[in-house]
Biopython code that builds the backbone (N, CA, C, O; Angstrom):
import numpy as np
from Bio.PDB.StructureBuilder import StructureBuilder

atoms = [
    (1, "UNK", "N", (40.996, 215.027, 235.159)),
    (1, "UNK", "CA", (41.842, 215.868, 236.055)),
    (1, "UNK", "C", (40.928, 216.998, 236.668)),
    (1, "UNK", "O", (40.254, 217.741, 235.954)),
    (2, "UNK", "N", (40.954, 217.074, 238.066)),
    (2, "UNK", "CA", (40.110, 218.012, 238.709)),
    (2, "UNK", "C", (40.583, 219.471, 238.516)),
    (2, "UNK", "O", (39.791, 220.412, 238.546)),
    (3, "UNK", "N", (41.891, 219.613, 238.321)),
    (3, "UNK", "CA", (42.445, 220.955, 238.199)),
    (3, "UNK", "C", (43.641, 220.861, 236.857)),
    (3, "UNK", "O", (44.861, 220.772, 236.995)),
    (4, "UNK", "N", (42.975, 220.905, 235.741)),
    (4, "UNK", "CA", (44.000, 220.681, 234.622)),
    (4, "UNK", "C", (44.849, 221.862, 234.472)),
    (4, "UNK", "O", (44.354, 222.975, 234.653)),
    (5, "UNK", "N", (46.084, 221.725, 234.156)),
    (5, "UNK", "CA", (47.137, 222.717, 234.068)),
    (5, "UNK", "C", (47.703, 222.938, 232.662)),
    (5, "UNK", "O", (48.245, 223.973, 232.274)),
    (6, "UNK", "N", (47.505, 221.848, 231.969)),
    (6, "UNK", "CA", (48.137, 221.924, 230.704)),
    (6, "UNK", "C", (46.938, 221.813, 229.521)),
    (6, "UNK", "O", (45.852, 221.341, 229.858)),
    (7, "UNK", "N", (47.114, 222.179, 228.365)),
    (7, "UNK", "CA", (46.171, 222.061, 227.250)),
    (7, "UNK", "C", (45.789, 220.650, 227.059)),
    (7, "UNK", "O", (44.630, 220.380, 226.746)),
    (8, "UNK", "N", (46.700, 219.706, 227.229)),
    (8, "UNK", "CA", (46.521, 218.354, 227.096)),
    (8, "UNK", "C", (45.433, 217.709, 228.174)),
    (8, "UNK", "O", (44.516, 216.964, 227.828)),
    (9, "UNK", "N", (45.647, 218.052, 229.302)),
    (9, "UNK", "CA", (44.710, 217.786, 230.380)),
    (9, "UNK", "C", (43.271, 218.363, 230.231)),
    (9, "UNK", "O", (42.258, 217.753, 230.572)),
    (10, "UNK", "N", (43.299, 219.698, 229.642)),
    (10, "UNK", "CA", (42.079, 220.147, 229.333)),
    (10, "UNK", "C", (41.277, 219.626, 228.271)),
    (10, "UNK", "O", (40.046, 219.625, 228.277)),
    (11, "UNK", "N", (42.105, 219.122, 227.234)),
    (11, "UNK", "CA", (41.459, 218.459, 226.166)),
    (11, "UNK", "C", (40.841, 217.086, 226.601)),
    (11, "UNK", "O", (39.712, 216.736, 226.256)),
    (12, "UNK", "N", (41.683, 216.332, 227.396)),
    (12, "UNK", "CA", (41.374, 215.174, 227.930)),
    (12, "UNK", "C", (40.096, 215.169, 228.791)),
    (12, "UNK", "O", (39.363, 214.180, 228.784)),
    (13, "UNK", "N", (39.812, 216.286, 229.549)),
    (13, "UNK", "CA", (38.594, 216.451, 230.340)),
    (13, "UNK", "C", (37.457, 216.804, 229.401)),
    (13, "UNK", "O", (36.356, 216.321, 229.664)),
    (14, "UNK", "N", (37.579, 217.555, 228.379)),
    (14, "UNK", "CA", (36.611, 217.677, 227.529)),
    (14, "UNK", "C", (36.214, 216.610, 226.633)),
    (14, "UNK", "O", (35.068, 216.489, 226.202)),
    (15, "UNK", "N", (37.173, 215.845, 226.363)),
    (15, "UNK", "CA", (36.942, 214.558, 225.675)),
    (15, "UNK", "C", (36.081, 213.533, 226.624)),
    (15, "UNK", "O", (35.152, 212.865, 226.173)),
    (16, "UNK", "N", (36.457, 213.496, 227.840)),
    (16, "UNK", "CA", (35.760, 212.548, 228.748)),
    (16, "UNK", "C", (34.386, 213.074, 228.788)),
    (16, "UNK", "O", (33.480, 212.245, 228.709)),
    (17, "UNK", "N", (34.077, 214.361, 228.901)),
    (17, "UNK", "CA", (32.697, 214.839, 228.904)),
    (17, "UNK", "C", (31.896, 214.269, 227.565)),
    (17, "UNK", "O", (30.852, 213.616, 227.552)),
    (18, "UNK", "N", (32.671, 214.696, 226.483)),
    (18, "UNK", "CA", (32.011, 214.386, 225.131)),
    (18, "UNK", "C", (31.662, 212.704, 225.149)),
    (18, "UNK", "O", (30.600, 212.244, 224.730)),
    (19, "UNK", "N", (32.661, 211.971, 225.661)),
    (19, "UNK", "CA", (32.334, 210.451, 225.640)),
    (19, "UNK", "C", (31.207, 210.087, 226.561)),
    (19, "UNK", "O", (30.460, 209.138, 226.323)),
    (20, "UNK", "N", (31.099, 210.829, 227.579)),
    (20, "UNK", "CA", (29.935, 210.634, 228.636)),
    (20, "UNK", "C", (28.542, 210.991, 227.841)),
    (20, "UNK", "O", (27.571, 210.235, 227.856)),
    (21, "UNK", "N", (28.574, 212.114, 227.217)),
    (21, "UNK", "CA", (27.493, 212.576, 226.499)),
    (21, "UNK", "C", (27.024, 211.523, 225.343)),
    (21, "UNK", "O", (25.852, 211.204, 225.144)),
    (22, "UNK", "N", (28.089, 211.071, 224.663)),
    (22, "UNK", "CA", (27.829, 210.165, 223.502)),
    (22, "UNK", "C", (27.099, 208.794, 224.247)),
    (22, "UNK", "O", (26.152, 208.186, 223.750)),
    (23, "UNK", "N", (27.646, 208.509, 225.331)),
    (23, "UNK", "CA", (27.068, 207.153, 225.874)),
    (23, "UNK", "C", (25.513, 207.364, 226.284)),
    (23, "UNK", "O", (24.659, 206.480, 226.224)),
    (24, "UNK", "N", (25.311, 208.653, 226.696)),
    (24, "UNK", "CA", (23.935, 209.070, 227.176)),
    (24, "UNK", "C", (23.029, 209.090, 226.013)),
    (24, "UNK", "O", (21.817, 208.986, 226.204)),
    (25, "UNK", "N", (23.545, 209.222, 224.744)),
    (25, "UNK", "CA", (22.732, 209.352, 223.590)),
    (25, "UNK", "C", (22.734, 210.723, 222.911)),
    (25, "UNK", "O", (21.919, 210.996, 222.030)),
    (26, "UNK", "N", (23.532, 211.454, 223.278)),
    (26, "UNK", "CA", (23.753, 212.838, 222.659)),
    (26, "UNK", "C", (24.625, 212.799, 221.325)),
    (26, "UNK", "O", (25.762, 212.331, 221.256)),
    (27, "UNK", "N", (23.936, 213.345, 220.321)),
    (27, "UNK", "CA", (24.808, 213.286, 219.033)),
    (27, "UNK", "C", (25.947, 214.305, 219.059)),
    (27, "UNK", "O", (25.720, 215.513, 218.998)),
    (28, "UNK", "N", (27.101, 213.824, 219.145)),
    (28, "UNK", "CA", (28.350, 214.530, 219.227)),
    (28, "UNK", "C", (29.351, 214.270, 218.186)),
    (28, "UNK", "O", (30.498, 214.697, 218.322)),
    (29, "UNK", "N", (28.947, 213.517, 217.034)),
    (29, "UNK", "CA", (29.900, 213.002, 216.112)),
    (29, "UNK", "C", (30.802, 214.201, 215.433)),
    (29, "UNK", "O", (31.987, 213.984, 215.182)),
    (30, "UNK", "N", (30.264, 215.334, 215.176)),
    (30, "UNK", "CA", (31.058, 216.321, 214.581)),
    (30, "UNK", "C", (31.743, 217.292, 215.485)),
    (30, "UNK", "O", (32.211, 218.346, 215.056)),
    (31, "UNK", "N", (31.797, 216.943, 216.701)),
    (31, "UNK", "CA", (32.424, 217.834, 217.648)),
    (31, "UNK", "C", (33.742, 217.138, 218.086)),
    (31, "UNK", "O", (33.860, 215.914, 218.153)),
    (32, "UNK", "N", (34.805, 218.107, 218.401)),
    (32, "UNK", "CA", (36.047, 217.752, 218.887)),
    (32, "UNK", "C", (36.478, 218.453, 220.177)),
    (32, "UNK", "O", (36.285, 219.634, 220.468)),
    (33, "UNK", "N", (37.048, 217.588, 220.839)),
    (33, "UNK", "CA", (37.515, 218.412, 222.123)),
    (33, "UNK", "C", (38.428, 219.498, 222.033)),
    (33, "UNK", "O", (38.427, 220.459, 222.802)),
    (34, "UNK", "N", (39.297, 219.309, 220.969)),
    (34, "UNK", "CA", (40.258, 220.412, 220.758)),
    (34, "UNK", "C", (39.387, 221.811, 220.422)),
    (34, "UNK", "O", (39.523, 222.860, 221.051)),
    (35, "UNK", "N", (38.623, 221.640, 219.489)),
    (35, "UNK", "CA", (37.835, 222.875, 219.050)),
    (35, "UNK", "C", (37.186, 223.525, 220.220)),
    (35, "UNK", "O", (37.226, 224.742, 220.401)),
    (36, "UNK", "N", (36.603, 222.708, 220.987)),
    (36, "UNK", "CA", (35.782, 223.182, 222.191)),
    (36, "UNK", "C", (36.767, 223.892, 223.190)),
    (36, "UNK", "O", (36.531, 224.984, 223.707)),
    (37, "UNK", "N", (37.866, 223.163, 223.392)),
    (37, "UNK", "CA", (38.960, 223.716, 224.226)),
    (37, "UNK", "C", (39.607, 225.085, 223.685)),
    (37, "UNK", "O", (39.936, 225.959, 224.487)),
    (38, "UNK", "N", (39.759, 225.226, 222.454)),
    (38, "UNK", "CA", (40.089, 226.341, 221.781)),
    (38, "UNK", "C", (39.165, 227.433, 221.718)),
    (38, "UNK", "O", (39.487, 228.530, 221.261)),
    (39, "UNK", "N", (38.100, 227.181, 222.134)),
    (39, "UNK", "CA", (36.971, 228.223, 222.003)),
    (39, "UNK", "C", (36.214, 228.501, 220.651)),
    (39, "UNK", "O", (35.636, 229.554, 220.382)),
    (40, "UNK", "N", (36.298, 227.526, 219.939)),
    (40, "UNK", "CA", (35.719, 227.540, 218.614)),
    (40, "UNK", "C", (34.208, 227.739, 218.783)),
    (40, "UNK", "O", (33.494, 226.909, 219.344)),
    (41, "UNK", "N", (33.759, 228.916, 218.252)),
    (41, "UNK", "CA", (32.354, 229.342, 218.634)),
    (41, "UNK", "C", (31.374, 228.335, 217.811)),
    (41, "UNK", "O", (30.294, 228.033, 218.317)),
    (42, "UNK", "N", (31.728, 227.848, 216.623)),
    (42, "UNK", "CA", (30.969, 226.935, 216.020)),
    (42, "UNK", "C", (30.800, 225.519, 216.733)),
    (42, "UNK", "O", (29.732, 224.914, 216.817)),
    (43, "UNK", "N", (31.893, 225.137, 217.179)),
    (43, "UNK", "CA", (31.936, 223.919, 217.909)),
    (43, "UNK", "C", (30.997, 223.877, 219.189)),
    (43, "UNK", "O", (30.238, 222.957, 219.493)),
    (44, "UNK", "N", (31.208, 225.069, 219.880)),
    (44, "UNK", "CA", (30.473, 225.224, 221.217)),
    (44, "UNK", "C", (28.980, 225.395, 220.944)),
    (44, "UNK", "O", (28.174, 224.906, 221.736)),
    (45, "UNK", "N", (28.581, 226.046, 219.894)),
    (45, "UNK", "CA", (27.217, 226.255, 219.553)),
    (45, "UNK", "C", (26.717, 224.806, 219.035)),
    (45, "UNK", "O", (25.573, 224.430, 219.292)),
    (46, "UNK", "N", (27.504, 224.111, 218.391)),
    (46, "UNK", "CA", (27.137, 222.764, 217.979)),
    (46, "UNK", "C", (26.758, 221.883, 219.235)),
    (46, "UNK", "O", (25.763, 221.160, 219.279)),
    (47, "UNK", "N", (27.603, 222.025, 220.166)),
    (47, "UNK", "CA", (27.472, 221.343, 221.481)),
    (47, "UNK", "C", (26.136, 221.713, 222.191)),
    (47, "UNK", "O", (25.407, 220.860, 222.698)),
    (48, "UNK", "N", (25.897, 222.913, 222.189)),
    (48, "UNK", "CA", (24.689, 223.471, 222.835)),
    (48, "UNK", "C", (23.367, 223.073, 222.088)),
    (48, "UNK", "O", (22.335, 222.729, 222.663)),
    (49, "UNK", "N", (23.532, 223.164, 220.755)),
    (49, "UNK", "CA", (22.394, 222.545, 219.832)),
    (49, "UNK", "C", (22.178, 221.081, 220.076)),
    (49, "UNK", "O", (21.041, 220.611, 220.115)),
    (50, "UNK", "N", (23.229, 220.376, 220.236)),
    (50, "UNK", "CA", (23.150, 218.791, 220.439)),
    (50, "UNK", "C", (22.513, 218.578, 221.798)),
    (50, "UNK", "O", (21.654, 217.702, 221.898)),
    (51, "UNK", "N", (22.834, 219.252, 222.782)),
    (51, "UNK", "CA", (22.259, 219.267, 224.103)),
    (51, "UNK", "C", (20.862, 219.517, 224.162)),
    (51, "UNK", "O", (20.075, 218.794, 224.774)),
    (52, "UNK", "N", (20.523, 220.631, 223.471)),
    (52, "UNK", "CA", (19.112, 221.215, 223.429)),
    (52, "UNK", "C", (18.261, 220.048, 222.572)),
    (52, "UNK", "O", (17.118, 219.734, 222.904)),
    (53, "UNK", "N", (18.778, 219.598, 221.724)),
    (53, "UNK", "CA", (17.925, 218.662, 220.818)),
    (53, "UNK", "C", (17.771, 217.209, 221.760)),
    (53, "UNK", "O", (16.749, 216.524, 221.717)),
    (54, "UNK", "N", (18.748, 216.933, 222.456)),
    (54, "UNK", "CA", (18.712, 215.755, 223.303)),
    (54, "UNK", "C", (17.643, 215.953, 224.342)),
    (54, "UNK", "O", (16.866, 215.054, 224.665)),
    (55, "UNK", "N", (17.634, 217.141, 224.843)),
    (55, "UNK", "CA", (16.653, 217.440, 225.932)),
    (55, "UNK", "C", (15.311, 217.422, 225.433)),
    (55, "UNK", "O", (14.434, 216.953, 226.158)),
    (56, "UNK", "N", (15.000, 217.904, 224.199)),
    (56, "UNK", "CA", (13.652, 218.011, 223.615)),
    (56, "UNK", "C", (13.194, 216.530, 223.334)),
    (56, "UNK", "O", (12.015, 216.240, 223.535)),
    (57, "UNK", "N", (14.085, 215.580, 222.875)),
    (57, "UNK", "CA", (13.768, 214.277, 222.674)),
    (57, "UNK", "C", (13.497, 213.561, 223.941)),
    (57, "UNK", "O", (12.595, 212.724, 223.967)),
    (58, "UNK", "N", (14.194, 213.817, 224.979)),
    (58, "UNK", "CA", (13.937, 213.143, 226.307)),
    (58, "UNK", "C", (12.444, 213.752, 226.892)),
    (58, "UNK", "O", (11.633, 212.975, 227.396)),
    (59, "UNK", "N", (12.216, 214.935, 226.798)),
    (59, "UNK", "CA", (10.977, 215.426, 227.053)),
    (59, "UNK", "C", (9.779, 214.891, 226.386)),
    (59, "UNK", "O", (8.757, 214.632, 227.022)),
    (60, "UNK", "N", (9.888, 214.717, 225.086)),
    (60, "UNK", "CA", (8.924, 214.139, 224.163)),
    (60, "UNK", "C", (8.657, 212.628, 224.544)),
    (60, "UNK", "O", (7.529, 212.141, 224.607)),
    (61, "UNK", "N", (9.816, 211.958, 224.788)),
    (61, "UNK", "CA", (9.674, 210.660, 225.282)),
    (61, "UNK", "C", (9.002, 210.444, 226.574)),
    (61, "UNK", "O", (8.255, 209.488, 226.783)),
    (62, "UNK", "N", (9.300, 211.395, 227.472)),
    (62, "UNK", "CA", (8.621, 211.469, 228.806)),
    (62, "UNK", "C", (7.141, 211.621, 228.624)),
    (62, "UNK", "O", (6.326, 210.828, 229.095)),
    (63, "UNK", "N", (6.837, 212.669, 227.923)),
    (63, "UNK", "CA", (5.415, 212.994, 227.464)),
    (63, "UNK", "C", (4.665, 211.710, 226.949)),
    (63, "UNK", "O", (3.606, 211.346, 227.461)),
    (64, "UNK", "N", (5.205, 211.114, 226.020)),
    (64, "UNK", "CA", (4.610, 209.832, 225.506)),
    (64, "UNK", "C", (4.347, 208.781, 226.614)),
    (64, "UNK", "O", (3.286, 208.160, 226.662)),
    (65, "UNK", "N", (5.418, 208.594, 227.557)),
    (65, "UNK", "CA", (5.241, 207.562, 228.589)),
    (65, "UNK", "C", (4.080, 208.042, 229.564)),
    (65, "UNK", "O", (3.266, 207.236, 230.013)),
    (66, "UNK", "N", (4.050, 209.262, 229.837)),
    (66, "UNK", "CA", (2.929, 209.773, 230.772)),
    (66, "UNK", "C", (1.725, 209.742, 229.977)),
    (66, "UNK", "O", (0.749, 209.441, 230.665)),
    (67, "UNK", "N", (1.453, 209.960, 228.715)),
    (67, "UNK", "CA", (0.171, 209.851, 228.020)),
    (67, "UNK", "C", (-0.167, 208.245, 227.852)),
    (67, "UNK", "O", (-1.341, 207.874, 227.865)),
    (68, "UNK", "N", (0.788, 207.424, 227.712)),
    (68, "UNK", "CA", (0.562, 205.977, 227.688)),
    (68, "UNK", "C", (0.015, 205.396, 229.077)),
    (68, "UNK", "O", (-0.846, 204.517, 229.120)),
    (69, "UNK", "N", (0.536, 205.914, 230.085)),
    (69, "UNK", "CA", (0.199, 205.608, 231.504)),
    (69, "UNK", "C", (-1.247, 206.081, 231.714)),
    (69, "UNK", "O", (-2.053, 205.328, 232.258)),
    (70, "UNK", "N", (-1.621, 207.388, 231.270)),
    (70, "UNK", "CA", (-2.921, 207.682, 231.392)),
    (70, "UNK", "C", (-3.955, 207.016, 230.533)),
    (70, "UNK", "O", (-5.095, 206.800, 230.943)),
    (71, "UNK", "N", (-3.542, 206.700, 229.351)),
    (71, "UNK", "CA", (-4.428, 205.754, 228.542)),
    (71, "UNK", "C", (-4.699, 204.531, 229.163)),
    (71, "UNK", "O", (-5.862, 204.128, 229.177)),
    (72, "UNK", "N", (-3.803, 203.879, 229.678)),
    (72, "UNK", "CA", (-3.856, 202.616, 230.266)),
    (72, "UNK", "C", (-4.819, 202.671, 231.654)),
    (72, "UNK", "O", (-5.663, 201.820, 231.935)),
    (73, "UNK", "N", (-4.547, 203.690, 232.336)),
    (73, "UNK", "CA", (-5.367, 203.954, 233.475)),
    (73, "UNK", "C", (-6.787, 204.191, 233.041)),
    (73, "UNK", "O", (-7.705, 203.605, 233.617)),
    (74, "UNK", "N", (-6.987, 204.950, 232.137)),
    (74, "UNK", "CA", (-8.493, 205.259, 231.663)),
    (74, "UNK", "C", (-9.159, 203.976, 231.121)),
    (74, "UNK", "O", (-10.361, 203.792, 231.313)),
    (75, "UNK", "N", (-8.392, 203.075, 230.439)),
    (75, "UNK", "CA", (-8.804, 201.801, 229.786)),
    (75, "UNK", "C", (-9.156, 200.884, 230.911)),
    (75, "UNK", "O", (-10.209, 200.252, 230.835)),
    (76, "UNK", "N", (-8.403, 200.758, 231.908)),
    (76, "UNK", "CA", (-8.629, 199.931, 233.032)),
    (76, "UNK", "C", (-9.891, 200.367, 233.743)),
    (76, "UNK", "O", (-10.767, 199.561, 234.057)),
    (77, "UNK", "N", (-9.966, 201.789, 234.011)),
    (77, "UNK", "CA", (-11.285, 202.276, 234.578)),
    (77, "UNK", "C", (-12.576, 201.958, 233.878)),
    (77, "UNK", "O", (-13.617, 201.638, 234.452)),
    (78, "UNK", "N", (-12.387, 202.088, 232.445)),
    (78, "UNK", "CA", (-13.590, 202.007, 231.651)),
    (78, "UNK", "C", (-13.723, 200.583, 231.529)),
    (78, "UNK", "O", (-14.896, 200.227, 231.416)),
    (79, "UNK", "N", (-12.927, 199.723, 231.518)),
    (79, "UNK", "CA", (-13.215, 198.272, 231.571)),
    (79, "UNK", "C", (-13.872, 197.727, 232.792)),
    (79, "UNK", "O", (-14.662, 196.785, 232.735)),
    (80, "UNK", "N", (-13.531, 198.338, 233.911)),
    (80, "UNK", "CA", (-14.054, 198.030, 235.147)),
    (80, "UNK", "C", (-15.599, 198.510, 235.241)),
    (80, "UNK", "O", (-16.484, 197.822, 235.750)),
    (81, "UNK", "N", (-15.767, 199.628, 234.748)),
    (81, "UNK", "CA", (-17.118, 200.141, 234.625)),
    (81, "UNK", "C", (-18.092, 199.398, 233.792)),
    (81, "UNK", "O", (-19.246, 199.156, 234.146)),
    (82, "UNK", "N", (-17.514, 199.019, 232.565)),
    (82, "UNK", "CA", (-18.186, 198.181, 231.599)),
    (82, "UNK", "C", (-18.648, 196.799, 232.269)),
    (82, "UNK", "O", (-19.803, 196.383, 232.174)),
    (83, "UNK", "N", (-17.610, 196.121, 232.967)),
    (83, "UNK", "CA", (-17.772, 194.945, 233.643)),
    (83, "UNK", "C", (-18.934, 195.072, 234.585)),
    (83, "UNK", "O", (-19.857, 194.262, 234.501)),
    (84, "UNK", "N", (-18.950, 196.030, 235.471)),
    (84, "UNK", "CA", (-19.989, 196.211, 236.429)),
    (84, "UNK", "C", (-21.318, 196.531, 235.846)),
    (84, "UNK", "O", (-22.331, 196.163, 236.440)),
    (85, "UNK", "N", (-21.387, 197.151, 234.792)),
    (85, "UNK", "CA", (-22.820, 197.382, 234.013)),
    (85, "UNK", "C", (-23.137, 196.088, 233.539)),
    (85, "UNK", "O", (-24.308, 195.739, 233.692)),
    (86, "UNK", "N", (-22.334, 195.279, 232.984)),
    (86, "UNK", "CA", (-22.680, 193.972, 232.338)),
    (86, "UNK", "C", (-23.292, 193.115, 233.517)),
    (86, "UNK", "O", (-24.371, 192.549, 233.339)),
    (87, "UNK", "N", (-22.636, 193.015, 234.684)),
    (87, "UNK", "CA", (-23.091, 192.256, 235.717)),
    (87, "UNK", "C", (-24.351, 192.835, 236.281)),
    (87, "UNK", "O", (-25.215, 192.067, 236.704)),
    (88, "UNK", "N", (-24.521, 194.130, 236.320)),
    (88, "UNK", "CA", (-25.757, 194.644, 236.712)),
    (88, "UNK", "C", (-26.979, 194.253, 235.842)),
    (88, "UNK", "O", (-28.070, 193.947, 236.324)),
    (89, "UNK", "N", (-26.697, 194.290, 234.500)),
    (89, "UNK", "CA", (-27.630, 194.012, 233.368)),
    (89, "UNK", "C", (-28.159, 192.554, 233.551)),
    (89, "UNK", "O", (-29.337, 192.202, 233.500)),
    (90, "UNK", "N", (-27.015, 191.742, 233.782)),
    (90, "UNK", "CA", (-27.146, 190.339, 233.874)),
    (90, "UNK", "C", (-28.212, 190.037, 235.040)),
    (90, "UNK", "O", (-29.254, 189.411, 234.851)),
    (91, "UNK", "N", (-27.852, 190.507, 236.123)),
    (91, "UNK", "CA", (-28.647, 190.440, 237.394)),
    (91, "UNK", "C", (-30.084, 190.913, 237.232)),
    (91, "UNK", "O", (-30.993, 190.195, 237.648)),
    (92, "UNK", "N", (-30.350, 192.122, 236.629)),
    (92, "UNK", "CA", (-31.622, 192.765, 236.430)),
    (92, "UNK", "C", (-32.373, 191.710, 235.287)),
    (92, "UNK", "O", (-33.556, 191.388, 235.400)),
    (93, "UNK", "N", (-31.681, 191.337, 234.417)),
    (93, "UNK", "CA", (-32.461, 190.466, 233.381)),
    (93, "UNK", "C", (-32.885, 189.082, 234.049)),
    (93, "UNK", "O", (-33.984, 188.576, 233.822)),
    (94, "UNK", "N", (-32.013, 188.554, 234.817)),
    (94, "UNK", "CA", (-32.461, 187.281, 235.507)),
    (94, "UNK", "C", (-33.533, 187.584, 236.511)),
    (94, "UNK", "O", (-34.506, 186.844, 236.649)),
    (95, "UNK", "N", (-33.358, 188.629, 237.182)),
    (95, "UNK", "CA", (-34.393, 189.026, 238.354)),
    (95, "UNK", "C", (-35.798, 189.210, 237.520)),
    (95, "UNK", "O", (-36.858, 188.820, 238.010)),
    (96, "UNK", "N", (-35.737, 189.785, 236.323)),
    (96, "UNK", "CA", (-37.032, 190.102, 235.604)),
    (96, "UNK", "C", (-37.674, 188.833, 235.146)),
    (96, "UNK", "O", (-38.868, 188.559, 235.269)),
    (97, "UNK", "N", (-36.685, 188.040, 234.566)),
    (97, "UNK", "CA", (-37.145, 186.666, 233.985)),
    (97, "UNK", "C", (-37.825, 185.843, 234.957)),
    (97, "UNK", "O", (-38.941, 185.379, 234.722)),
    (98, "UNK", "N", (-37.133, 185.615, 236.166)),
    (98, "UNK", "CA", (-37.694, 184.751, 237.236)),
    (98, "UNK", "C", (-38.961, 185.379, 237.935)),
    (98, "UNK", "O", (-39.773, 184.675, 238.537)),
    (99, "UNK", "N", (-39.085, 186.812, 237.813)),
    (99, "UNK", "CA", (-40.167, 187.384, 238.434)),
    (99, "UNK", "C", (-41.442, 187.194, 237.524)),
    (99, "UNK", "O", (-42.551, 187.070, 238.045)),
    (100, "UNK", "N", (-41.268, 187.174, 236.151)),
    (100, "UNK", "CA", (-42.323, 187.220, 235.335)),
    (100, "UNK", "C", (-42.832, 185.774, 234.994)),
    (100, "UNK", "O", (-43.901, 185.628, 234.400)),
    (101, "UNK", "N", (-42.065, 184.717, 235.371)),
    (101, "UNK", "CA", (-42.480, 183.296, 235.128)),
    (101, "UNK", "C", (-43.485, 182.901, 236.131)),
    (101, "UNK", "O", (-43.350, 183.195, 237.319)),
    (102, "UNK", "N", (-44.589, 182.174, 235.628)),
    (102, "UNK", "CA", (-45.664, 181.758, 236.593)),
    (102, "UNK", "C", (-45.126, 180.486, 237.375)),
    (102, "UNK", "O", (-44.282, 179.694, 236.957)),
    (103, "UNK", "N", (-45.731, 180.453, 238.496)),
    (103, "UNK", "CA", (-45.440, 179.412, 239.414)),
    (103, "UNK", "C", (-45.937, 178.036, 238.815)),
    (103, "UNK", "O", (-47.097, 177.982, 238.408)),
    (104, "UNK", "N", (-45.164, 176.976, 238.741)),
    (104, "UNK", "CA", (-45.696, 175.732, 238.149)),
    (104, "UNK", "C", (-46.005, 174.718, 239.118)),
    (104, "UNK", "O", (-46.258, 173.592, 238.690)),
    (105, "UNK", "N", (-46.028, 174.960, 240.506)),
    (105, "UNK", "CA", (-46.227, 173.869, 241.431)),
    (105, "UNK", "C", (-47.547, 173.266, 241.357)),
    (105, "UNK", "O", (-47.571, 172.040, 241.253)),
    (106, "UNK", "N", (-48.634, 173.887, 241.391)),
    (106, "UNK", "CA", (-49.965, 173.327, 241.447)),
    (106, "UNK", "C", (-50.646, 173.493, 240.048)),
    (106, "UNK", "O", (-51.820, 173.128, 239.983)),
    (107, "UNK", "N", (-50.127, 173.939, 239.050)),
    (107, "UNK", "CA", (-50.833, 174.091, 237.760)),
    (107, "UNK", "C", (-50.996, 172.974, 237.055)),
    (107, "UNK", "O", (-51.925, 173.032, 236.250)),
    (108, "UNK", "N", (-50.290, 171.792, 237.098)),
    (108, "UNK", "CA", (-50.498, 170.622, 236.386)),
    (108, "UNK", "C", (-51.727, 169.869, 236.994)),
    (108, "UNK", "O", (-52.354, 169.151, 236.216)),
    (109, "UNK", "N", (-52.106, 169.940, 238.172)),
    (109, "UNK", "CA", (-53.201, 169.165, 238.800)),
    (109, "UNK", "C", (-54.443, 169.865, 238.291)),
    (109, "UNK", "O", (-55.429, 169.151, 238.107)),
    (110, "UNK", "N", (-54.542, 171.228, 238.024)),
    (110, "UNK", "CA", (-55.703, 171.872, 237.584)),
    (110, "UNK", "C", (-56.063, 171.606, 236.172)),
    (110, "UNK", "O", (-57.203, 171.830, 235.765)),
    (111, "UNK", "N", (-55.093, 171.118, 235.384)),
    (111, "UNK", "CA", (-55.318, 171.074, 234.009)),
    (111, "UNK", "C", (-55.979, 169.704, 233.689)),
    (111, "UNK", "O", (-55.691, 168.707, 234.351)),
    (112, "UNK", "N", (-56.859, 169.672, 232.675)),
    (112, "UNK", "CA", (-57.473, 168.459, 232.225)),
    (112, "UNK", "C", (-56.668, 167.936, 231.101)),
    (112, "UNK", "O", (-56.221, 168.676, 230.224)),
    (113, "UNK", "N", (-56.472, 166.572, 231.130)),
    (113, "UNK", "CA", (-55.838, 166.109, 230.033)),
    (113, "UNK", "C", (-56.877, 165.517, 229.044)),
    (113, "UNK", "O", (-57.892, 164.904, 229.373)),
    (114, "UNK", "N", (-56.481, 165.784, 227.825)),
    (114, "UNK", "CA", (-57.478, 165.294, 226.812)),
    (114, "UNK", "C", (-56.891, 163.989, 226.192)),
    (114, "UNK", "O", (-55.906, 164.011, 225.455)),
    (115, "UNK", "N", (-57.545, 162.870, 226.531)),
    (115, "UNK", "CA", (-56.929, 161.596, 226.047)),
    (115, "UNK", "C", (-57.770, 161.077, 224.980)),
    (115, "UNK", "O", (-57.396, 160.029, 224.453)),
    (116, "UNK", "N", (-58.863, 161.638, 224.561)),
    (116, "UNK", "CA", (-59.722, 161.126, 223.516)),
    (116, "UNK", "C", (-59.082, 161.348, 222.172)),
    (116, "UNK", "O", (-58.349, 162.311, 221.948)),
    (117, "UNK", "N", (-59.389, 160.412, 221.273)),
    (117, "UNK", "CA", (-58.993, 160.568, 219.942)),
    (117, "UNK", "C", (-60.166, 160.891, 219.059)),
    (117, "UNK", "O", (-61.229, 160.354, 219.373)),
    (118, "UNK", "N", (-60.153, 161.624, 218.078)),
    (118, "UNK", "CA", (-61.303, 162.013, 217.324)),
    (118, "UNK", "C", (-61.772, 160.842, 216.485)),
    (118, "UNK", "O", (-62.756, 160.961, 215.754)),
]
sb = StructureBuilder()
sb.init_structure("model")
sb.init_model(0)
sb.init_chain("A")
sb.init_seg("    ")
for serial, (resi, resn, name, xyz) in enumerate(atoms, 1):
    if name == "N":
        sb.init_residue(resn, " ", resi, " ")
    sb.init_atom(name, np.array(xyz, "f"), 0.0, 1.0, " ", f" {name:<3s}", serial, name[0])
structure = sb.get_structure()
């Protein structure tokens, strides 16, 4: 009711709000629409406490999601750097190995073969 005129309509509106909050995950089990409508301070403070607690939980969850995303991004960046280093090390190792090996093209002709037996 957009403009409640009776207590029943007011309670119906508060109850609809409490139902919405419950669906969103706010803990409202001990709260009643009648107590909130009647201005019961304990009920109203309980509602504020539940909303505050819900907000803190949502913020903690969001912080965890952001932290997880940062860790994943850093892990991918580190893996990429490691992969590049491994490739560079392999290329350097192969280049050094092939640069240090003697050329075998004409060396077989210059060597004498020993075919005598003692």
